[in-house]
C-alpha positions in Angstrom: -32.3 -7.6 29.0 -32.2 -4.3 30.9 -30.5 -1.1 29.7 -27.5 -1.7 31.9 -26.8 -5.0 30.2 -27.5 -3.9 26.6 -24.6 -4.5 24.2 -23.3 -1.2 22.8 -23.3 -0.5 19.0 -21.5 2.3 17.3 -22.5 3.1 13.7 -20.7 5.8 11.7 -22.7 7.5 9.0 -26.0 6.9 10.9 -27.9 10.0 10.0 -29.4 8.6 6.8 -29.5 5.6 4.4 -28.0 2.3 5.4 -26.4 3.7 8.5 -29.7 4.9 9.9 -31.6 1.8 9.0 -28.9 -0.3 10.6 -29.0 1.8 13.8 -32.7 1.4 14.0 -32.6 -2.3 13.5 -29.9 -2.7 16.2 -31.9 -0.5 18.6 -35.0 -2.7 18.0 -32.8 -5.8 18.6 -31.9 -4.5 22.1 -28.6 -2.7 21.5 -27.8 0.6 23.1 -27.0 2.5 19.9 -24.7 5.4 19.2 -24.7 6.9 15.7 -22.4 9.4 14.1 -22.7 12.0 11.4 -20.4 14.8 10.3 -23.0 17.4 11.2 -24.8 17.4 14.5 -28.0 15.4 14.3 -30.8 15.1 16.9 -30.9 11.8 18.9 -34.1 10.0 18.2 -35.8 6.6 18.7 -33.3 5.4 21.3 -30.3 6.3 19.1 -27.8 8.7 20.6 -26.3 10.8 17.7 -22.8 12.2 18.0 -20.9 14.5 15.7 -17.8 12.9 14.2 -15.8 13.4 11.0 -14.1 10.0 10.4 -11.4 11.6 8.3 -10.3 13.6 11.3 -8.4 11.6 14.0 -9.1 14.2 16.8 -12.8 14.0 16.0 -12.8 10.2 16.1 -10.9 10.2 19.4 -13.3 12.7 21.0 -16.4 10.7 19.8 -15.0 7.4 21.0 -14.1 9.0 24.4 -17.7 10.2 24.6 -19.2 6.8 23.9 -16.9 5.2 26.4 -17.8 7.8 29.0 -21.5 7.2 28.5 -21.5 3.4 28.0 -18.1 2.2 29.2 -17.6 -0.1 26.2 -18.2 -0.6 22.5 -19.3 -4.1 21.6 -20.1 -3.6 17.9 -18.7 -1.2 15.3 -20.4 -0.7 12.0 -18.0 1.5 10.0 -20.5 2.9 7.4 -19.5 6.6 6.9 -19.4 7.5 3.3 -17.2 9.8 1.1 -18.1 12.9 -0.7 -18.2 12.1 -4.4 -15.4 14.6 -5.1 -13.0 12.6 -3.0 -13.6 9.5 -5.1 -13.5 11.5 -8.3 -10.1 13.0 -7.4 -8.7 9.6 -6.7 -10.0 8.3 -10.1 -8.4 11.2 -11.9 -5.1 10.7 -10.1 -5.1 7.0 -11.0 -6.0 7.8 -14.7 -3.3 10.4 -15.1 -0.5 8.9 -13.1 2.8 8.6 -15.0 3.6 5.5 -12.9 0.4 3.8 -11.8 0.2 2.3 -8.4 -1.4 -1.1 -7.6 -3.8 0.5 -5.0 -5.3 3.9 -4.7 -7.2 4.5 -1.5 -10.0 7.0 -1.6 -11.0 8.7 1.6 -13.5 6.1 2.8 -11.1 3.2 2.8 -8.3 5.2 4.4 -10.8 6.5 7.0 -12.1 3.1 7.7 -8.6 1.7 8.3 -7.8 4.7 10.6 -11.1 4.1 12.5 -10.5 0.3 12.8 -7.0 0.9 14.2 -8.6 2.7 17.1 -10.1 -0.7 18.1 -7.8 -3.4 16.7 -4.0 -4.1 17.0 -2.3 -2.4 14.1 -0.5 -5.6 13.0 -3.9 -7.4 12.6 -5.3 -4.6 10.4 -2.2 -4.2 8.3 -1.9 -8.0 7.6 -5.6 -8.4 6.8 -5.7 -5.4 4.4 -2.5 -6.6 2.7 -4.0 -10.0 2.2 -7.3 -8.6 0.9 -5.5 -6.3 -1.6 -3.1 -9.1 -2.6 0.0 -7.2 -1.4 3.1 -8.8 0.2 2.7 -9.5 3.9 5.6 -8.3 5.8 
């Protein structure tokens, strides 16, 4: 398979850990790989790194436009970007101290993943699937 025909993979949170290892594995498997991190990271080993804060819609839109400009498509999305521990901790405290508990508290990562997926999938599909997974009424 030549470079022009390579499938294009986009991996968020690809500067370290699972995201980096996934990006490297996909690159070895023949994918053209774009990785993201909140802070600019150097592109290495056939992985094009882009800056993107998945909690910021403008940042996501800019990054996706850049990938589409360079590769014209995105065939695979691995939504791996993580949360800062303080985001999760704040959510836990809110849940523990709420006068009227909610059934679902979304920490930043889940909310960001939903926002990111909506960039690629019809909203109704995302909403229905998430409601089903979280055992909420499907409207």
